[in-house]
Backbone atoms as SQL, in Angstrom:
CREATE TABLE atoms (id INTEGER PRIMARY KEY, chain TEXT, resi INTEGER, resn TEXT, atom TEXT, x REAL, y REAL, z REAL);
INSERT INTO atoms VALUES
  (1, 'A', 1, 'MET', 'N', -48.442, 36.616, -91.331),
  (2, 'A', 1, 'MET', 'CA', -48.108, 36.179, -89.984),
  (3, 'A', 1, 'MET', 'C', -47.761, 34.689, -90.062),
  (4, 'A', 2, 'SER', 'N', -46.627, 34.349, -89.510),
  (5, 'A', 2, 'SER', 'CA', -46.184, 32.954, -89.565),
  (6, 'A', 2, 'SER', 'C', -46.919, 32.105, -88.529),
  (7, 'A', 3, 'PHE', 'N', -46.791, 30.822, -88.687),
  (8, 'A', 3, 'PHE', 'CA', -47.430, 29.885, -87.762),
  (9, 'A', 3, 'PHE', 'C', -46.928, 30.111, -86.335),
  (10, 'A', 4, 'THR', 'N', -45.627, 30.314, -86.187),
  (11, 'A', 4, 'THR', 'CA', -45.039, 30.538, -84.859),
  (12, 'A', 4, 'THR', 'C', -45.601, 31.805, -84.217),
  (13, 'A', 5, 'GLU', 'N', -45.752, 32.846, -85.000),
  (14, 'A', 5, 'GLU', 'CA', -46.318, 34.088, -84.470),
  (15, 'A', 5, 'GLU', 'C', -47.770, 33.890, -84.039),
  (16, 'A', 6, 'LYS', 'N', -48.502, 33.132, -84.816),
  (17, 'A', 6, 'LYS', 'CA', -49.896, 32.852, -84.457),
  (18, 'A', 6, 'LYS', 'C', -49.974, 32.067, -83.151),
  (19, 'A', 7, 'ILE', 'N', -49.097, 31.111, -82.996),
  (20, 'A', 7, 'ILE', 'CA', -49.061, 30.324, -81.758),
  (21, 'A', 7, 'ILE', 'C', -48.689, 31.218, -80.580),
  (22, 'A', 8, 'ASP', 'N', -47.745, 32.127, -80.796),
  (23, 'A', 8, 'ASP', 'CA', -47.352, 33.061, -79.732),
  (24, 'A', 8, 'ASP', 'C', -48.525, 33.948, -79.316),
  (25, 'A', 9, 'VAL', 'N', -49.295, 34.404, -80.277),
  (26, 'A', 9, 'VAL', 'CA', -50.460, 35.236, -79.976),
  (27, 'A', 9, 'VAL', 'C', -51.488, 34.430, -79.189),
  (28, 'A', 10, 'LEU', 'N', -51.740, 33.208, -79.618),
  (29, 'A', 10, 'LEU', 'CA', -52.678, 32.351, -78.887),
  (30, 'A', 10, 'LEU', 'C', -52.193, 32.084, -77.469),
  (31, 'A', 11, 'ASP', 'N', -50.906, 31.866, -77.314),
  (32, 'A', 11, 'ASP', 'CA', -50.332, 31.634, -75.989),
  (33, 'A', 11, 'ASP', 'C', -50.521, 32.860, -75.100),
  (34, 'A', 12, 'LEU', 'N', -50.294, 34.025, -75.666),
  (35, 'A', 12, 'LEU', 'CA', -50.496, 35.268, -74.918),
  (36, 'A', 12, 'LEU', 'C', -51.953, 35.411, -74.498),
  (37, 'A', 13, 'LEU', 'N', -52.868, 35.167, -75.417),
  (38, 'A', 13, 'LEU', 'CA', -54.295, 35.270, -75.100),
  (39, 'A', 13, 'LEU', 'C', -54.696, 34.292, -74.002),
  (40, 'A', 14, 'ILE', 'N', -54.210, 33.086, -74.091),
  (41, 'A', 14, 'ILE', 'CA', -54.531, 32.077, -73.073),
  (42, 'A', 14, 'ILE', 'C', -54.017, 32.520, -71.709),
  (43, 'A', 15, 'ASN', 'N', -52.803, 33.040, -71.675),
  (44, 'A', 15, 'ASN', 'CA', -52.233, 33.492, -70.400),
  (45, 'A', 15, 'ASN', 'C', -53.005, 34.669, -69.816),
  (46, 'A', 16, 'VAL', 'N', -53.389, 35.604, -70.661),
  (47, 'A', 16, 'VAL', 'CA', -54.158, 36.760, -70.187),
  (48, 'A', 16, 'VAL', 'C', -55.509, 36.304, -69.649),
  (49, 'A', 17, 'LEU', 'N', -56.171, 35.413, -70.374),
  (50, 'A', 17, 'LEU', 'CA', -57.466, 34.900, -69.914),
  (51, 'A', 17, 'LEU', 'C', -57.327, 34.137, -68.601),
  (52, 'A', 18, 'ARG', 'N', -56.272, 33.380, -68.453),
  (53, 'A', 18, 'ARG', 'CA', -56.046, 32.636, -67.214),
  (54, 'A', 18, 'ARG', 'C', -55.840, 33.593, -66.038),
  (55, 'A', 19, 'GLU', 'N', -55.056, 34.644, -66.273),
  (56, 'A', 19, 'GLU', 'CA', -54.831, 35.635, -65.217),
  (57, 'A', 19, 'GLU', 'C', -56.134, 36.328, -64.833),
  (58, 'A', 20, 'HIS', 'N', -56.936, 36.666, -65.826),
  (59, 'A', 20, 'HIS', 'CA', -58.217, 37.311, -65.539),
  (60, 'A', 20, 'HIS', 'C', -59.149, 36.371, -64.776),
  (61, 'A', 21, 'GLU', 'N', -59.132, 35.115, -65.142),
  (62, 'A', 21, 'GLU', 'CA', -59.969, 34.141, -64.433),
  (63, 'A', 21, 'GLU', 'C', -59.559, 34.050, -62.963),
  (64, 'A', 22, 'GLU', 'N', -58.259, 34.000, -62.711),
  (65, 'A', 22, 'GLU', 'CA', -57.773, 33.927, -61.332),
  (66, 'A', 22, 'GLU', 'C', -58.175, 35.176, -60.553),
  (67, 'A', 23, 'LYS', 'N', -58.043, 36.335, -61.186),
  (68, 'A', 23, 'LYS', 'CA', -58.412, 37.586, -60.518),
  (69, 'A', 23, 'LYS', 'C', -59.914, 37.622, -60.231),
  (70, 'A', 24, 'LEU', 'N', -60.718, 37.185, -61.185),
  (71, 'A', 24, 'LEU', 'CA', -62.166, 37.147, -60.974),
  (72, 'A', 24, 'LEU', 'C', -62.538, 36.181, -59.856),
  (73, 'A', 25, 'ASP', 'N', -61.857, 35.048, -59.793),
  (74, 'A', 25, 'ASP', 'CA', -62.111, 34.100, -58.706),
  (75, 'A', 25, 'ASP', 'C', -61.828, 34.739, -57.349),
  (76, 'A', 26, 'GLU', 'N', -60.721, 35.478, -57.269),
  (77, 'A', 26, 'GLU', 'CA', -60.388, 36.166, -56.019),
  (78, 'A', 26, 'GLU', 'C', -61.458, 37.198, -55.664),
  (79, 'A', 27, 'LEU', 'N', -61.900, 37.945, -56.657),
  (80, 'A', 27, 'LEU', 'CA', -62.913, 38.974, -56.406),
  (81, 'A', 27, 'LEU', 'C', -64.246, 38.359, -55.979),
  (82, 'A', 28, 'VAL', 'N', -64.620, 37.262, -56.590),
  (83, 'A', 28, 'VAL', 'CA', -65.864, 36.580, -56.208),
  (84, 'A', 28, 'VAL', 'C', -65.768, 36.093, -54.770),
  (85, 'A', 29, 'GLU', 'N', -64.627, 35.540, -54.414),
  (86, 'A', 29, 'GLU', 'CA', -64.444, 35.060, -53.041),
  (87, 'A', 29, 'GLU', 'C', -64.547, 36.214, -52.044),
  (88, 'A', 30, 'ARG', 'N', -63.935, 37.341, -52.369),
  (89, 'A', 30, 'ARG', 'CA', -64.015, 38.505, -51.483),
  (90, 'A', 30, 'ARG', 'C', -65.446, 39.018, -51.372),
  (91, 'A', 31, 'MET', 'N', -66.153, 39.043, -52.492),
  (92, 'A', 31, 'MET', 'CA', -67.551, 39.491, -52.466),
  (93, 'A', 31, 'MET', 'C', -68.409, 38.558, -51.616),
  (94, 'A', 32, 'GLU', 'N', -68.171, 37.262, -51.723),
  (95, 'A', 32, 'GLU', 'CA', -68.923, 36.310, -50.902),
  (96, 'A', 32, 'GLU', 'C', -68.660, 36.548, -49.421),
  (97, 'A', 33, 'GLN', 'N', -67.414, 36.839, -49.071),
  (98, 'A', 33, 'GLN', 'CA', -67.085, 37.129, -47.677),
  (99, 'A', 33, 'GLN', 'C', -67.787, 38.401, -47.212),
  (100, 'A', 34, 'ILE', 'N', -67.785, 39.417, -48.042),
  (101, 'A', 34, 'ILE', 'CA', -68.443, 40.681, -47.686),
  (102, 'A', 34, 'ILE', 'C', -69.939, 40.473, -47.506),
  (103, 'A', 35, 'ILE', 'N', -70.552, 39.727, -48.412),
  (104, 'A', 35, 'ILE', 'CA', -71.988, 39.450, -48.304),
  (105, 'A', 35, 'ILE', 'C', -72.289, 38.697, -47.019),
  (106, 'A', 36, 'CYS', 'N', -71.453, 37.746, -46.691),
  (107, 'A', 36, 'CYS', 'CA', -71.644, 36.980, -45.457),
  (108, 'A', 36, 'CYS', 'C', -71.552, 37.906, -44.244),
  (109, 'A', 37, 'ILE', 'N', -70.568, 38.780, -44.234),
  (110, 'A', 37, 'ILE', 'CA', -70.404, 39.721, -43.120),
  (111, 'A', 37, 'ILE', 'C', -71.614, 40.642, -43.022),
  (112, 'A', 38, 'LEU', 'N', -72.063, 41.157, -44.162),
  (113, 'A', 38, 'LEU', 'CA', -73.225, 42.049, -44.154),
  (114, 'A', 38, 'LEU', 'C', -74.476, 41.325, -43.684),
  (115, 'A', 39, 'ASN', 'N', -74.638, 40.081, -44.077),
  (116, 'A', 39, 'ASN', 'CA', -75.791, 39.304, -43.617),
  (117, 'A', 39, 'ASN', 'C', -75.740, 39.089, -42.109),
  (118, 'A', 40, 'LEU', 'N', -74.555, 38.830, -41.581),
  (119, 'A', 40, 'LEU', 'CA', -74.420, 38.642, -40.136),
  (120, 'A', 40, 'LEU', 'C', -74.724, 39.936, -39.393),
  (121, 'A', 41, 'GLU', 'N', -74.235, 41.060, -39.937),
  (122, 'A', 41, 'GLU', 'CA', -74.510, 42.347, -39.297),
  (123, 'A', 41, 'GLU', 'C', -75.997, 42.664, -39.345),
  (124, 'A', 42, 'SER', 'N', -76.615, 42.368, -40.453),
  (125, 'A', 42, 'SER', 'CA', -78.050, 42.615, -40.596),
  (126, 'A', 42, 'SER', 'C', -78.831, 41.761, -39.604),
  (127, 'A', 43, 'PHE', 'N', -78.435, 40.521, -39.464),
  (128, 'A', 43, 'PHE', 'CA', -79.108, 39.616, -38.537),
  (129, 'A', 43, 'PHE', 'C', -78.931, 40.087, -37.099),
  (130, 'A', 44, 'SER', 'N', -77.729, 40.545, -36.756),
  (131, 'A', 44, 'SER', 'CA', -77.489, 40.976, -35.377),
  (132, 'A', 44, 'SER', 'C', -78.252, 42.261, -35.052),
  (133, 'A', 45, 'GLN', 'N', -78.503, 43.096, -36.066),
  (134, 'A', 45, 'GLN', 'CA', -79.242, 44.334, -35.830),
  (135, 'A', 45, 'GLN', 'C', -80.741, 44.095, -35.753),
  (136, 'A', 46, 'ASN', 'N', -81.234, 43.127, -36.534),
  (137, 'A', 46, 'ASN', 'CA', -82.669, 42.874, -36.569),
  (138, 'A', 46, 'ASN', 'C', -82.915, 41.395, -36.875),
  (139, 'A', 47, 'PRO', 'N', -82.849, 40.539, -35.881),
  (140, 'A', 47, 'PRO', 'CA', -82.981, 39.099, -36.119),
  (141, 'A', 47, 'PRO', 'C', -84.341, 38.689, -36.668),
  (142, 'A', 48, 'GLU', 'N', -85.363, 39.520, -36.525),
  (143, 'A', 48, 'GLU', 'CA', -86.694, 39.151, -37.014),
  (144, 'A', 48, 'GLU', 'C', -86.792, 39.203, -38.534),
  (145, 'A', 49, 'THR', 'N', -85.947, 40.007, -39.187),
  (146, 'A', 49, 'THR', 'CA', -86.020, 40.137, -40.643),
  (147, 'A', 49, 'THR', 'C', -85.013, 39.252, -41.364),
  (148, 'A', 50, 'ALA', 'N', -84.214, 38.528, -40.637),
  (149, 'A', 50, 'ALA', 'CA', -83.215, 37.661, -41.257),
  (150, 'A', 50, 'ALA', 'C', -83.887, 36.456, -41.891),
  (151, 'A', 51, 'PRO', 'N', -83.310, 35.967, -42.977),
  (152, 'A', 51, 'PRO', 'CA', -83.892, 34.779, -43.611),
  (153, 'A', 51, 'PRO', 'C', -83.748, 33.557, -42.720),
  (154, 'A', 52, 'PRO', 'N', -84.635, 32.584, -42.871),
  (155, 'A', 52, 'PRO', 'CA', -84.585, 31.394, -41.998),
  (156, 'A', 52, 'PRO', 'C', -83.363, 30.548, -42.247);
């Protein structure tokens, strides 16, 4: 494998990892929103059991 091919492989790996990181960031943000919504619903149904 030539040096150029090795660099191309590394470039591909970096790009794939970057895309996965962006996708994971989006998923984490969505999960945080869902958790927030669920916490609000839980609080509205039973305010005595909600955390302070």
